[in-house]
A tleap script that builds the chain and sets N, CA, C and O, in Angstrom:
source leaprc.protein.ff14SB
mol = sequence {
  NMET LEU ASP ASP VAL ALA SER LEU LEU HIE
  LEU PRO ILE ILE GLY ALA PHE HIE ASN PHE
  GLU PRO LEU HIE VAL ASP GLU ALA VAL ILE
  MET LEU VAL GLU LEU LEU GLU VAL SER HIE
  GLU GLU ALA ARG ALA GLU THR ALA GLN CYS
  HIE GLY ALA TYR THR ARG LEU SER TRP LEU
  TRP ASP ILE TYR GLN ARG ARG CYS GLU ALA
  ARG HIE TRP ILE VAL ALA THR ARG ALA TYR
  LEU LEU HIE LEU VAL GLY CYS THR LEU PHE
  ALA ASN LYS SER ALA THR GLN VAL HIE VAL
  VAL TYR LEU ASP PHE PHE GLU THR TRP LEU
  LYS VAL GLY ALA MET HIE GLY GLU LEU PRO
  CPRO
}
set mol.1.N position { 15.762 -43.859 -46.324 }
set mol.1.CA position { 14.943 -42.846 -46.948 }
set mol.1.C position { 15.591 -41.476 -46.802 }
set mol.1.O position { 15.635 -40.721 -47.773 }
set mol.2.N position { 16.090 -41.136 -45.630 }
set mol.2.CA position { 16.723 -39.830 -45.454 }
set mol.2.C position { 18.007 -39.705 -46.257 }
set mol.2.O position { 18.376 -38.608 -46.677 }
set mol.3.N position { 18.690 -40.826 -46.473 }
set mol.3.CA position { 19.869 -40.795 -47.342 }
set mol.3.C position { 19.475 -40.384 -48.763 }
set mol.3.O position { 20.209 -39.663 -49.438 }
set mol.4.N position { 18.305 -40.855 -49.207 }
set mol.4.CA position { 17.803 -40.471 -50.530 }
set mol.4.C position { 17.528 -38.975 -50.593 }
set mol.4.O position { 17.853 -38.320 -51.584 }
set mol.5.N position { 16.935 -38.440 -49.544 }
set mol.5.CA position { 16.650 -36.999 -49.493 }
set mol.5.C position { 17.949 -36.215 -49.570 }
set mol.5.O position { 18.061 -35.267 -50.348 }
set mol.6.N position { 18.918 -36.601 -48.777 }
set mol.6.CA position { 20.202 -35.901 -48.772 }
set mol.6.C position { 20.871 -35.987 -50.135 }
set mol.6.O position { 21.439 -35.005 -50.612 }
set mol.7.N position { 20.809 -37.141 -50.756 }
set mol.7.CA position { 21.453 -37.334 -52.047 }
set mol.7.C position { 20.743 -36.572 -53.167 }
set mol.7.O position { 21.395 -35.909 -53.975 }
set mol.8.N position { 19.427 -36.660 -53.219 }
set mol.8.CA position { 18.672 -36.018 -54.298 }
set mol.8.C position { 18.646 -34.498 -54.195 }
set mol.8.O position { 18.765 -33.800 -55.201 }
set mol.9.N position { 18.492 -33.996 -52.991 }
set mol.9.CA position { 18.330 -32.554 -52.807 }
set mol.9.C position { 19.596 -31.852 -52.326 }
set mol.9.O position { 19.609 -30.630 -52.178 }
set mol.10.N position { 20.649 -32.608 -52.085 }
set mol.10.CA position { 21.918 -32.066 -51.588 }
set mol.10.C position { 21.707 -31.249 -50.309 }
set mol.10.O position { 22.273 -30.170 -50.135 }
set mol.11.N position { 20.875 -31.801 -49.425 }
set mol.11.CA position { 20.598 -31.164 -48.144 }
set mol.11.C position { 21.189 -32.018 -47.034 }
set mol.11.O position { 21.013 -33.236 -47.033 }
set mol.12.N position { 21.883 -31.404 -46.096 }
set mol.12.CA position { 22.359 -32.189 -44.958 }
set mol.12.C position { 21.177 -32.560 -44.057 }
set mol.12.O position { 20.343 -31.712 -43.741 }
set mol.13.N position { 21.111 -33.792 -43.659 }
set mol.13.CA position { 20.048 -34.264 -42.784 }
set mol.13.C position { 20.614 -34.339 -41.370 }
set mol.13.O position { 21.472 -35.169 -41.071 }
set mol.14.N position { 20.117 -33.458 -40.510 }
set mol.14.CA position { 20.599 -33.371 -39.138 }
set mol.14.C position { 19.402 -33.476 -38.206 }
set mol.14.O position { 18.417 -32.759 -38.383 }
set mol.15.N position { 19.471 -34.346 -37.231 }
set mol.15.CA position { 18.400 -34.456 -36.250 }
set mol.15.C position { 17.262 -35.342 -36.729 }
set mol.15.O position { 17.388 -36.086 -37.702 }
set mol.16.N position { 16.148 -35.239 -36.016 }
set mol.16.CA position { 14.985 -36.076 -36.294 }
set mol.16.C position { 14.173 -35.501 -37.448 }
set mol.16.O position { 14.123 -34.289 -37.656 }
set mol.17.N position { 13.541 -36.401 -38.191 }
set mol.17.CA position { 12.687 -36.006 -39.294 }
set mol.17.C position { 11.387 -35.426 -38.737 }
set mol.17.O position { 10.904 -35.870 -37.695 }
set mol.18.N position { 10.831 -34.451 -39.419 }
set mol.18.CA position { 9.605 -33.796 -38.964 }
set mol.18.C position { 8.411 -34.729 -39.090 }
set mol.18.O position { 8.246 -35.404 -40.106 }
set mol.19.N position { 7.585 -34.765 -38.060 }
set mol.19.CA position { 6.344 -35.535 -38.105 }
set mol.19.C position { 5.202 -34.598 -38.452 }
set mol.19.O position { 4.968 -33.614 -37.751 }
set mol.20.N position { 4.496 -34.896 -39.519 }
set mol.20.CA position { 3.377 -34.071 -39.937 }
set mol.20.C position { 2.104 -34.532 -39.253 }
set mol.20.O position { 1.838 -35.728 -39.130 }
set mol.21.N position { 1.321 -33.552 -38.809 }
set mol.21.CA position { 0.019 -33.859 -38.240 }
set mol.21.C position { -0.958 -34.053 -39.400 }
set mol.21.O position { -0.899 -33.317 -40.386 }
set mol.22.N position { -1.848 -35.028 -39.292 }
set mol.22.CA position { -2.811 -35.233 -40.373 }
set mol.22.C position { -3.711 -34.006 -40.540 }
set mol.22.O position { -4.066 -33.342 -39.566 }
set mol.23.N position { -4.065 -33.726 -41.772 }
set mol.23.CA position { -4.938 -32.597 -42.080 }
set mol.23.C position { -6.373 -33.066 -42.252 }
set mol.23.O position { -6.628 -34.149 -42.779 }
set mol.24.N position { -7.293 -32.247 -41.808 }
set mol.24.CA position { -8.701 -32.470 -42.125 }
set mol.24.C position { -8.918 -31.958 -43.545 }
set mol.24.O position { -8.203 -31.061 -43.991 }
set mol.25.N position { -9.881 -32.506 -44.251 }
set mol.25.CA position { -10.134 -32.125 -45.633 }
set mol.25.C position { -10.384 -30.623 -45.757 }
set mol.25.O position { -9.921 -30.001 -46.713 }
set mol.26.N position { -11.105 -30.036 -44.812 }
set mol.26.CA position { -11.374 -28.593 -44.870 }
set mol.26.C position { -10.089 -27.778 -44.798 }
set mol.26.O position { -9.965 -26.758 -45.476 }
set mol.27.N position { -9.134 -28.216 -43.984 }
set mol.27.CA position { -7.834 -27.538 -43.908 }
set mol.27.C position { -7.063 -27.684 -45.211 }
set mol.27.O position { -6.400 -26.749 -45.659 }
set mol.28.N position { -7.155 -28.869 -45.818 }
set mol.28.CA position { -6.482 -29.105 -47.098 }
set mol.28.C position { -7.057 -28.204 -48.182 }
set mol.28.O position { -6.312 -27.661 -48.997 }
set mol.29.N position { -8.373 -28.042 -48.198 }
set mol.29.CA position { -9.014 -27.167 -49.182 }
set mol.29.C position { -8.525 -25.733 -49.009 }
set mol.29.O position { -8.210 -25.061 -49.990 }
set mol.30.N position { -8.462 -25.266 -47.774 }
set mol.30.CA position { -7.979 -23.899 -47.505 }
set mol.30.C position { -6.547 -23.738 -47.994 }
set mol.30.O position { -6.217 -22.729 -48.617 }
set mol.31.N position { -5.698 -24.714 -47.720 }
set mol.31.CA position { -4.306 -24.661 -48.178 }
set mol.31.C position { -4.216 -24.595 -49.690 }
set mol.31.O position { -3.452 -23.801 -50.238 }
set mol.32.N position { -4.994 -25.427 -50.365 }
set mol.32.CA position { -4.960 -25.444 -51.830 }
set mol.32.C position { -5.422 -24.107 -52.407 }
set mol.32.O position { -4.850 -23.611 -53.377 }
set mol.33.N position { -6.447 -23.537 -51.811 }
set mol.33.CA position { -6.960 -22.242 -52.278 }
set mol.33.C position { -5.908 -21.153 -52.070 }
set mol.33.O position { -5.640 -20.362 -52.975 }
set mol.34.N position { -5.319 -21.117 -50.887 }
set mol.34.CA position { -4.367 -20.058 -50.560 }
set mol.34.C position { -3.017 -20.236 -51.247 }
set mol.34.O position { -2.453 -19.261 -51.743 }
set mol.35.N position { -2.493 -21.444 -51.287 }
set mol.35.CA position { -1.126 -21.645 -51.754 }
set mol.35.C position { -1.011 -22.005 -53.232 }
set mol.35.O position { 0.012 -21.724 -53.857 }
set mol.36.N position { -2.049 -22.626 -53.801 }
set mol.36.CA position { -2.004 -22.948 -55.233 }
set mol.36.C position { -2.941 -22.053 -56.035 }
set mol.36.O position { -3.015 -22.155 -57.259 }
set mol.37.N position { -3.649 -21.182 -55.338 }
set mol.37.CA position { -4.535 -20.195 -55.958 }
set mol.37.C position { -5.559 -20.827 -56.900 }
set mol.37.O position { -5.776 -20.362 -58.019 }
set mol.38.N position { -6.175 -21.895 -56.415 }
set mol.38.CA position { -7.285 -22.511 -57.143 }
set mol.38.C position { -8.578 -22.076 -56.467 }
set mol.38.O position { -8.561 -21.588 -55.337 }
set mol.39.N position { -9.686 -22.251 -57.152 }
set mol.39.CA position { -10.968 -21.883 -56.553 }
set mol.39.C position { -11.324 -22.874 -55.441 }
set mol.39.O position { -10.829 -24.001 -55.400 }
set mol.40.N position { -12.190 -22.419 -54.551 }
set mol.40.CA position { -12.655 -23.282 -53.467 }
set mol.40.C position { -13.345 -24.513 -54.048 }
set mol.40.O position { -13.158 -25.623 -53.550 }
set mol.41.N position { -14.132 -24.323 -55.089 }
set mol.41.CA position { -14.859 -25.428 -55.713 }
set mol.41.C position { -13.888 -26.440 -56.331 }
set mol.41.O position { -14.084 -27.649 -56.213 }
set mol.42.N position { -12.842 -25.935 -56.990 }
set mol.42.CA position { -11.857 -26.830 -57.609 }
set mol.42.C position { -11.112 -27.633 -56.539 }
set mol.42.O position { -10.895 -28.834 -56.701 }
set mol.43.N position { -10.723 -26.971 -55.453 }
set mol.43.CA position { -10.024 -27.663 -54.362 }
set mol.43.C position { -10.929 -28.690 -53.694 }
set mol.43.O position { -10.489 -29.795 -53.378 }
set mol.44.N position { -12.184 -28.333 -53.481 }
set mol.44.CA position { -13.140 -29.255 -52.861 }
set mol.44.C position { -13.363 -30.473 -53.765 }
set mol.44.O position { -13.407 -31.605 -53.284 }
set mol.45.N position { -13.502 -30.238 -55.068 }
set mol.45.CA position { -13.710 -31.351 -56.002 }
set mol.45.C position { -12.506 -32.286 -56.027 }
set mol.45.O position { -12.663 -33.505 -56.100 }
set mol.46.N position { -11.295 -31.712 -55.964 }
set mol.46.CA position { -10.086 -32.540 -55.996 }
set mol.46.C position { -9.973 -33.408 -54.750 }
set mol.46.O position { -9.684 -34.600 -54.852 }
set mol.47.N position { -10.196 -32.828 -53.584 }
set mol.47.CA position { -10.101 -33.622 -52.347 }
set mol.47.C position { -11.224 -34.648 -52.270 }
set mol.47.O position { -11.028 -35.730 -51.716 }
set mol.48.N position { -12.392 -34.333 -52.812 }
set mol.48.CA position { -13.489 -35.312 -52.835 }
set mol.48.C position { -13.132 -36.485 -53.750 }
set mol.48.O position { -13.393 -37.640 -53.413 }
set mol.49.N position { -12.539 -36.188 -54.900 }
set mol.49.CA position { -12.154 -37.251 -55.820 }
set mol.49.C position { -11.078 -38.153 -55.211 }
set mol.49.O position { -11.033 -39.354 -55.477 }
set mol.50.N position { -10.211 -37.547 -54.385 }
set mol.50.CA position { -9.124 -38.314 -53.765 }
set mol.50.C position { -9.523 -38.918 -52.421 }
set mol.50.O position { -8.726 -39.625 -51.805 }
set mol.51.N position { -10.736 -38.653 -51.961 }
set mol.51.CA position { -11.260 -39.196 -50.706 }
set mol.51.C position { -10.420 -38.798 -49.500 }
set mol.51.O position { -10.146 -39.625 -48.631 }
set mol.52.N position { -10.015 -37.546 -49.444 }
set mol.52.CA position { -9.264 -37.072 -48.292 }
set mol.52.C position { -8.399 -35.879 -48.642 }
set mol.52.O position { -8.585 -35.236 -49.675 }
set mol.53.N position { -7.454 -35.595 -47.768 }
set mol.53.CA position { -6.585 -34.424 -47.903 }
set mol.53.C position { -5.421 -34.716 -48.854 }
set mol.53.O position { -4.254 -34.543 -48.503 }
set mol.54.N position { -5.762 -35.156 -50.051 }
set mol.54.CA position { -4.793 -35.532 -51.065 }
set mol.54.C position { -5.117 -34.835 -52.381 }
set mol.54.O position { -6.230 -34.349 -52.583 }
set mol.55.N position { -4.133 -34.793 -53.270 }
set mol.55.CA position { -4.373 -34.362 -54.641 }
set mol.55.C position { -3.761 -35.401 -55.570 }
set mol.55.O position { -2.836 -36.125 -55.199 }
set mol.56.N position { -4.288 -35.458 -56.768 }
set mol.56.CA position { -3.707 -36.335 -57.778 }
set mol.56.C position { -2.473 -35.663 -58.364 }
set mol.56.O position { -2.433 -34.440 -58.495 }
set mol.57.N position { -1.483 -36.444 -58.710 }
set mol.57.CA position { -0.274 -35.901 -59.320 }
set mol.57.C position { -0.598 -35.256 -60.661 }
set mol.57.O position { -0.010 -34.233 -61.012 }
set mol.58.N position { -1.514 -35.835 -61.407 }
set mol.58.CA position { -1.898 -35.252 -62.696 }
set mol.58.C position { -2.553 -33.881 -62.509 }
set mol.58.O position { -2.337 -32.980 -63.320 }
set mol.59.N position { -3.337 -33.716 -61.468 }
set mol.59.CA position { -3.973 -32.428 -61.170 }
set mol.59.C position { -2.911 -31.392 -60.826 }
set mol.59.O position { -2.977 -30.254 -61.291 }
set mol.60.N position { -1.930 -31.784 -60.011 }
set mol.60.CA position { -0.844 -30.871 -59.662 }
set mol.60.C position { -0.053 -30.443 -60.893 }
set mol.60.O position { 0.331 -29.281 -61.018 }
set mol.61.N position { 0.188 -31.387 -61.802 }
set mol.61.CA position { 0.931 -31.053 -63.014 }
set mol.61.C position { 0.154 -30.051 -63.857 }
set mol.61.O position { 0.744 -29.144 -64.445 }
set mol.62.N position { -1.155 -30.208 -63.920 }
set mol.62.CA position { -1.995 -29.238 -64.643 }
set mol.62.C position { -1.918 -27.855 -63.993 }
set mol.62.O position { -1.821 -26.841 -64.684 }
set mol.63.N position { -1.962 -27.822 -62.665 }
set mol.63.CA position { -1.843 -26.548 -61.937 }
set mol.63.C position { -0.485 -25.921 -62.243 }
set mol.63.O position { -0.399 -24.725 -62.526 }
set mol.64.N position { 0.561 -26.718 -62.187 }
set mol.64.CA position { 1.910 -26.230 -62.478 }
set mol.64.C position { 1.969 -25.603 -63.874 }
set mol.64.O position { 2.475 -24.492 -64.033 }
set mol.65.N position { 1.465 -26.296 -64.863 }
set mol.65.CA position { 1.515 -25.785 -66.232 }
set mol.65.C position { 0.703 -24.498 -66.393 }
set mol.65.O position { 1.139 -23.566 -67.069 }
set mol.66.N position { -0.467 -24.450 -65.775 }
set mol.66.CA position { -1.289 -23.232 -65.873 }
set mol.66.C position { -0.612 -22.050 -65.194 }
set mol.66.O position { -0.670 -20.926 -65.693 }
set mol.67.N position { 0.035 -22.304 -64.047 }
set mol.67.CA position { 0.709 -21.203 -63.342 }
set mol.67.C position { 1.940 -20.742 -64.108 }
set mol.67.O position { 2.259 -19.553 -64.094 }
set mol.68.N position { 2.636 -21.648 -64.773 }
set mol.68.CA position { 3.782 -21.255 -65.610 }
set mol.68.C position { 3.309 -20.407 -66.786 }
set mol.68.O position { 3.922 -19.387 -67.104 }
set mol.69.N position { 2.227 -20.823 -67.430 }
set mol.69.CA position { 1.691 -20.047 -68.545 }
set mol.69.C position { 1.285 -18.642 -68.108 }
set mol.69.O position { 1.426 -17.682 -68.866 }
set mol.70.N position { 0.778 -18.530 -66.874 }
set mol.70.CA position { 0.367 -17.232 -66.338 }
set mol.70.C position { 1.547 -16.468 -65.716 }
set mol.70.O position { 1.392 -15.337 -65.256 }
set mol.71.N position { 2.724 -17.102 -65.711 }
set mol.71.CA position { 3.941 -16.520 -65.152 }
set mol.71.C position { 3.807 -16.230 -63.645 }
set mol.71.O position { 4.339 -15.241 -63.141 }
set mol.72.N position { 3.098 -17.099 -62.956 }
set mol.72.CA position { 2.975 -17.036 -61.491 }
set mol.72.C position { 3.987 -18.021 -60.912 }
set mol.72.O position { 3.640 -19.144 -60.544 }
set mol.73.N position { 5.233 -17.584 -60.838 }
set mol.73.CA position { 6.352 -18.485 -60.545 }
set mol.73.C position { 6.329 -19.058 -59.143 }
set mol.73.O position { 6.679 -20.224 -58.960 }
set mol.74.N position { 5.933 -18.289 -58.154 }
set mol.74.CA position { 5.917 -18.804 -56.770 }
set mol.74.C position { 4.891 -19.928 -56.650 }
set mol.74.O position { 5.180 -20.977 -56.073 }
set mol.75.N position { 3.704 -19.712 -57.189 }
set mol.75.CA position { 2.666 -20.740 -57.125 }
set mol.75.C position { 3.075 -21.956 -57.955 }
set mol.75.O position { 2.843 -23.094 -57.546 }
set mol.76.N position { 3.681 -21.721 -59.112 }
set mol.76.CA position { 4.165 -22.836 -59.934 }
set mol.76.C position { 5.205 -23.652 -59.173 }
set mol.76.O position { 5.227 -24.880 -59.264 }
set mol.77.N position { 6.067 -22.965 -58.423 }
set mol.77.CA position { 7.088 -23.660 -57.627 }
set mol.77.C position { 6.453 -24.539 -56.568 }
set mol.77.O position { 6.884 -25.673 -56.363 }
set mol.78.N position { 5.434 -24.030 -55.892 }
set mol.78.CA position { 4.740 -24.832 -54.879 }
set mol.78.C position { 4.142 -26.095 -55.502 }
set mol.78.O position { 4.292 -27.193 -54.967 }
set mol.79.N position { 3.468 -25.924 -56.629 }
set mol.79.CA position { 2.847 -27.076 -57.295 }
set mol.79.C position { 3.913 -28.074 -57.743 }
set mol.79.O position { 3.737 -29.284 -57.604 }
set mol.80.N position { 5.014 -27.561 -58.279 }
set mol.80.CA position { 6.091 -28.433 -58.748 }
set mol.80.C position { 6.712 -29.220 -57.584 }
set mol.80.O position { 6.936 -30.425 -57.696 }
set mol.81.N position { 6.986 -28.537 -56.477 }
set mol.81.CA position { 7.586 -29.220 -55.328 }
set mol.81.C position { 6.667 -30.292 -54.768 }
set mol.81.O position { 7.119 -31.385 -54.426 }
set mol.82.N position { 5.378 -29.984 -54.672 }
set mol.82.CA position { 4.444 -30.986 -54.168 }
set mol.82.C position { 4.367 -32.175 -55.133 }
set mol.82.O position { 4.292 -33.325 -54.700 }
set mol.83.N position { 4.384 -31.901 -56.409 }
set mol.83.CA position { 4.390 -32.972 -57.408 }
set mol.83.C position { 5.673 -33.807 -57.289 }
set mol.83.O position { 5.633 -35.036 -57.354 }
set mol.84.N position { 6.798 -33.127 -57.116 }
set mol.84.CA position { 8.084 -33.812 -57.002 }
set mol.84.C position { 8.110 -34.782 -55.826 }
set mol.84.O position { 8.499 -35.938 -55.986 }
set mol.85.N position { 7.700 -34.324 -54.648 }
set mol.85.CA position { 7.736 -35.237 -53.497 }
set mol.85.C position { 6.699 -36.342 -53.643 }
set mol.85.O position { 6.894 -37.449 -53.140 }
set mol.86.N position { 5.601 -36.049 -54.325 }
set mol.86.CA position { 4.603 -37.093 -54.552 }
set mol.86.C position { 5.107 -38.180 -55.487 }
set mol.86.O position { 4.707 -39.339 -55.374 }
set mol.87.N position { 5.979 -37.808 -56.403 }
set mol.87.CA position { 6.524 -38.779 -57.361 }
set mol.87.C position { 7.730 -39.526 -56.820 }
set mol.87.O position { 7.996 -40.655 -57.233 }
set mol.88.N position { 8.460 -38.913 -55.907 }
set mol.88.CA position { 9.740 -39.483 -55.513 }
set mol.88.C position { 9.832 -39.788 -54.024 }
set mol.88.O position { 9.794 -40.950 -53.619 }
set mol.89.N position { 9.951 -38.763 -53.225 }
set mol.89.CA position { 10.324 -38.965 -51.827 }
set mol.89.C position { 9.211 -39.493 -50.940 }
set mol.89.O position { 9.454 -40.352 -50.093 }
set mol.90.N position { 7.996 -38.994 -51.120 }
set mol.90.CA position { 6.910 -39.373 -50.229 }
set mol.90.C position { 5.746 -40.001 -50.989 }
set mol.90.O position { 4.583 -39.746 -50.676 }
set mol.91.N position { 6.057 -40.802 -51.961 }
set mol.91.CA position { 5.000 -41.461 -52.733 }
set mol.91.C position { 4.227 -42.415 -51.826 }
set mol.91.O position { 4.814 -43.168 -51.049 }
set mol.92.N position { 2.890 -42.367 -51.941 }
set mol.92.CA position { 2.084 -43.302 -51.154 }
set mol.92.C position { 1.809 -44.551 -51.977 }
set mol.92.O position { 2.303 -44.678 -53.097 }
set mol.93.N position { 1.040 -45.456 -51.439 }
set mol.93.CA position { 0.812 -46.736 -52.108 }
set mol.93.C position { 0.062 -46.580 -53.423 }
set mol.93.O position { 0.190 -47.420 -54.314 }
set mol.94.N position { -0.718 -45.514 -53.550 }
set mol.94.CA position { -1.475 -45.331 -54.794 }
set mol.94.C position { -0.562 -44.959 -55.951 }
set mol.94.O position { -0.876 -45.255 -57.104 }
set mol.95.N position { 0.560 -44.316 -55.663 }
set mol.95.CA position { 1.520 -43.826 -56.662 }
set mol.95.C position { 0.890 -42.793 -57.596 }
set mol.95.O position { 1.460 -42.459 -58.635 }
set mol.96.N position { -0.285 -42.291 -57.223 }
set mol.96.CA position { -0.941 -41.273 -58.042 }
set mol.96.C position { -1.379 -40.061 -57.232 }
set mol.96.O position { -1.874 -39.084 -57.794 }
set mol.97.N position { -1.201 -40.118 -55.915 }
set mol.97.CA position { -1.663 -39.039 -55.044 }
set mol.97.C position { -0.564 -38.603 -54.090 }
set mol.97.O position { 0.370 -39.351 -53.802 }
set mol.98.N position { -0.700 -37.369 -53.605 }
set mol.98.CA position { 0.220 -36.852 -52.603 }
set mol.98.C position { -0.601 -36.107 -51.552 }
set mol.98.O position { -1.616 -35.486 -51.870 }
set mol.99.N position { -0.158 -36.174 -50.315 }
set mol.99.CA position { -0.855 -35.525 -49.211 }
set mol.99.C position { -0.605 -34.018 -49.263 }
set mol.99.O position { 0.521 -33.578 -49.493 }
set mol.100.N position { -1.637 -33.247 -49.054 }
set mol.100.CA position { -1.562 -31.781 -49.120 }
set mol.100.C position { -0.722 -31.198 -47.984 }
set mol.100.O position { -0.238 -30.073 -48.105 }
set mol.101.N position { -0.538 -31.922 -46.901 }
set mol.101.CA position { 0.189 -31.404 -45.737 }
set mol.101.C position { 1.596 -30.933 -46.101 }
set mol.101.O position { 2.138 -30.051 -45.435 }
set mol.102.N position { 2.191 -31.502 -47.140 }
set mol.102.CA position { 3.544 -31.105 -47.522 }
set mol.102.C position { 3.601 -29.677 -48.049 }
set mol.102.O position { 4.662 -29.053 -48.015 }
set mol.103.N position { 2.488 -29.150 -48.534 }
set mol.103.CA position { 2.453 -27.750 -48.983 }
set mol.103.C position { 2.816 -26.802 -47.853 }
set mol.103.O position { 3.529 -25.820 -48.061 }
set mol.104.N position { 2.324 -27.098 -46.654 }
set mol.104.CA position { 2.626 -26.256 -45.498 }
set mol.104.C position { 4.117 -26.261 -45.200 }
set mol.104.O position { 4.694 -25.228 -44.862 }
set mol.105.N position { 4.736 -27.424 -45.326 }
set mol.105.CA position { 6.181 -27.525 -45.106 }
set mol.105.C position { 6.943 -26.650 -46.094 }
set mol.105.O position { 7.856 -25.921 -45.706 }
set mol.106.N position { 6.567 -26.722 -47.372 }
set mol.106.CA position { 7.266 -25.922 -48.385 }
set mol.106.C position { 7.083 -24.436 -48.144 }
set mol.106.O position { 8.020 -23.656 -48.314 }
set mol.107.N position { 5.886 -24.041 -47.752 }
set mol.107.CA position { 5.634 -22.625 -47.498 }
set mol.107.C position { 6.496 -22.141 -46.330 }
set mol.107.O position { 7.080 -21.059 -46.400 }
set mol.108.N position { 6.580 -22.926 -45.272 }
set mol.108.CA position { 7.423 -22.578 -44.128 }
set mol.108.C position { 8.885 -22.533 -44.539 }
set mol.108.O position { 9.614 -21.621 -44.150 }
set mol.109.N position { 9.311 -23.498 -45.313 }
set mol.109.CA position { 10.698 -23.580 -45.783 }
set mol.109.C position { 11.064 -22.347 -46.601 }
set mol.109.O position { 12.136 -21.772 -46.414 }
set mol.110.N position { 10.171 -21.936 -47.512 }
set mol.110.CA position { 10.436 -20.756 -48.337 }
set mol.110.C position { 10.493 -19.488 -47.487 }
set mol.110.O position { 11.327 -18.615 -47.730 }
set mol.111.N position { 9.609 -19.385 -46.490 }
set mol.111.CA position { 9.614 -18.206 -45.622 }
set mol.111.C position { 10.888 -18.138 -44.791 }
set mol.111.O position { 11.472 -17.064 -44.642 }
set mol.112.N position { 11.322 -19.257 -44.254 }
set mol.112.CA position { 12.548 -19.282 -43.448 }
set mol.112.C position { 13.748 -18.923 -44.315 }
set mol.112.O position { 14.613 -18.157 -43.890 }
set mol.113.N position { 13.806 -19.467 -45.521 }
set mol.113.CA position { 14.896 -19.137 -46.433 }
set mol.113.C position { 14.923 -17.658 -46.766 }
set mol.113.O position { 15.995 -17.056 -46.832 }
set mol.114.N position { 13.754 -17.065 -46.977 }
set mol.114.CA position { 13.676 -15.639 -47.296 }
set mol.114.C position { 14.112 -14.795 -46.097 }
set mol.114.O position { 14.770 -13.770 -46.270 }
set mol.115.N position { 13.751 -15.218 -44.884 }
set mol.115.CA position { 14.124 -14.463 -43.683 }
set mol.115.C position { 15.637 -14.466 -43.485 }
set mol.115.O position { 16.199 -13.501 -42.967 }
set mol.116.N position { 16.288 -15.534 -43.891 }
set mol.116.CA position { 17.728 -15.648 -43.711 }
set mol.116.C position { 18.511 -15.144 -44.929 }
set mol.116.O position { 19.731 -15.299 -45.000 }
set mol.117.N position { 17.800 -14.544 -45.878 }
set mol.117.CA position { 18.457 -13.989 -47.048 }
set mol.117.C position { 18.913 -15.016 -48.065 }
set mol.117.O position { 19.669 -14.695 -48.981 }
set mol.118.N position { 18.452 -16.268 -47.905 }
set mol.118.CA position { 18.872 -17.325 -48.824 }
set mol.118.C position { 17.974 -17.399 -50.049 }
set mol.118.O position { 18.382 -17.915 -51.090 }
set mol.119.N position { 16.755 -16.889 -49.932 }
set mol.119.CA position { 15.804 -16.896 -51.030 }
set mol.119.C position { 15.230 -15.499 -51.171 }
set mol.119.O position { 15.182 -14.750 -50.196 }
set mol.120.N position { 14.797 -15.140 -52.359 }
set mol.120.CA position { 14.164 -13.821 -52.503 }
set mol.120.C position { 12.851 -13.791 -51.765 }
set mol.120.O position { 12.157 -14.808 -51.735 }
set mol.121.N position { 12.466 -12.660 -51.158 }
set mol.121.CA position { 11.196 -12.586 -50.404 }
set mol.121.C position { 9.983 -12.724 -51.299 }
set mol.121.O position { 8.851 -12.682 -50.816 }
savepdb mol mol.pdb
quit
């Protein structure tokens, strides 16, 4: 699996893979509101439909398209990355949902890149 990550993303894989702590649904809703800029009601409805701290890939694609139309590129990038890992690297058995916990990883990754001058702030 890590060979796939290295090959697809051209990232060197060094050391142990990060273990994500499971999210409570309330934490997932907060993340979706803050990082994808959806309403609290929309985030709550999505996690309820998915029966946990997950989103549907189709919902993420809709968020991505709406953020692109609004020219909110950072939020569109977050939605796209979460959709990408849900489709490829971290697909679960449903093949239609992705865990919201990965949003936190992307946000941290973008902040670290910006601090090191590798990404725009």
